[in-house]
Each structure stands twice: as structure tokens, then as C-alpha cells.
N, C-alpha and C positions, 0 to 999 in steps of 0.2 A: 504494499500500499504506500503510495506516496504523499506527499504534506496536501495536495489538493484535496485529496480523497479523506483525509484526516478530518483535515476543516470543514469540508461539506458534511460530513457525518457527526461533528460536533455543532454544527449550525443549527442542525433541524431541530433539534430539542429546544435549543433557545428559540427559534422564531415560534414554536407551540406554546412553549412558556409565555413568551411576550403576548403572543394573541388572547391567549386565556386569561392574562391579567388585564389586557386591554378591554375585552369583551365581558368582563366579569364572569369566565367559565369557572367553576368550582372554587371563587374565591368570595370569601364572605366580608363585605365592607361594613358590616352591621353585626352587632352581637346575636349570638344564637339564639336569642328569646325574641329576636324582632319578627312581626308578622305585619303582613298587608293585607288588603284585600278590596277589591274594585266593586263599583258600582255602577252600572252603564244602560240606561235605557234610551232606545229610539222612540218610544211612544209614552207611555204612562209613567207608572214609579217602578223603581228599582230597588232590589235589596242585596246589600254585599253578603259575602260570607262571613263568619265570626272571626274576632281575634281576641287574645287574653289581654289585659292591660298589662303595662308594664311594671317592673319592679317598685316604680313610684306612684303605683294605683290611678296611671294616667293612659289616655286614650286620645288619639287626633283625628279629626277628620275634615274632608274639603270637598268641595263640588261648585260646580257651573255648570252652564248650560251651552250645549252646541248649534242651537240656533236661537236668531235674535228675536224671535216673539215669544218665545217660552222662557217663563220665572217658576218657581216654586221655592223649595225647602229641601235643605240638606239635614237628615234628623240622626242622632246617636240613639241608638237604642240599646237595653241591658236586656241580653240574650236569654238569661235565666228569668229576668220577674216579669219581661212583657212591658218595660217602662221606660219611655223617651227621656233620655237623661239630660240632651243639650240639643239645642237647633237654630238655624240662621236661615233670612232669606237668601235664594240662591239667584243669580242671573246672568246673561251670557255675556257680558262686559267685562266681567273680572272672576277671579278662582279664588273664593273665601278660604280659609283654615281656621280651626280652632282646635285648642287641646283642653282636654277637661281632667282636673284630677281631684283627688279623694274618692275614686271610684273602688268598690269592694267586690263587685260583682265577678264571675269568671270568664265570662264571654259578652263581647259588644260586636255590634253590627251597623252598617249605616242603611238610612232608607231616603232615597232623593225621588222628589215629587215634581210634577209640571213637564214632564217630557223631554225628551234630548236632554239627559243629564248626565255629566260624568263626574263620579266623585270618589275619593279612596278614603277608607278608615286603615288606620295602623298603631303599633304601639310603638 
């Protein structure tokens, strides 16, 4: 094996590792406990998957609308009790975000109303 063959053999794993870091493949940028769920609606109401509260008993959620004529609400719900714990009016002009602390439930989800809604809930 000559020097060029050795360099080619060494360059491939470096390129694959660089791509994995650049694309986020197998690399956790957040703590292992971090979770996120999406709520997306093309018509009426949407409901996200559930996420647990983080170690600070906090959950964050966001929301916006993808169509100019649609307005509604982004709501954060406690999945264990069925109680809404926070909400805000959402519109197509801005993406709003809100974090709620002091939570003691095990699971939370987001509900988006008003149609053409896009939001996330995370811990």
C-alpha cells in the first residue's frame, strides 16, 4: 500500500464523522431527558404528542399559523388530569413561545386551534 492509499483510507472515516456531526446524526445536542412534540393542523384543531416536564418542573410551547386568515390559540394541557395549564392567542404574523414552571404532572401536550396551526411543546 502506498501513501495515497493510506490517506484515502484514513480520510473516509473522518468525512463520515464530520457529516454525522454537521447533520446531527447520532449526536445529542440536548440532555438525554429533553423531549419535543409537534402539533400541526391543515384544517381544524391539532394535538401534539406528550412530553414530560423537565427537572425544573417546566414545559415550553410555541405556536403560529401558516395562513394569513387564520387565528386561534396555543394551549398547554396536563395529559394526566385533562386540565389546561396555559394558553395564548396565536396568529400568522409571529411565532410566540411561553414556558410554564411549577408543574407537577407527568405528561403535557399542546393543542392548537384556528386551523393551519404549527406549534411545538418541549421540556
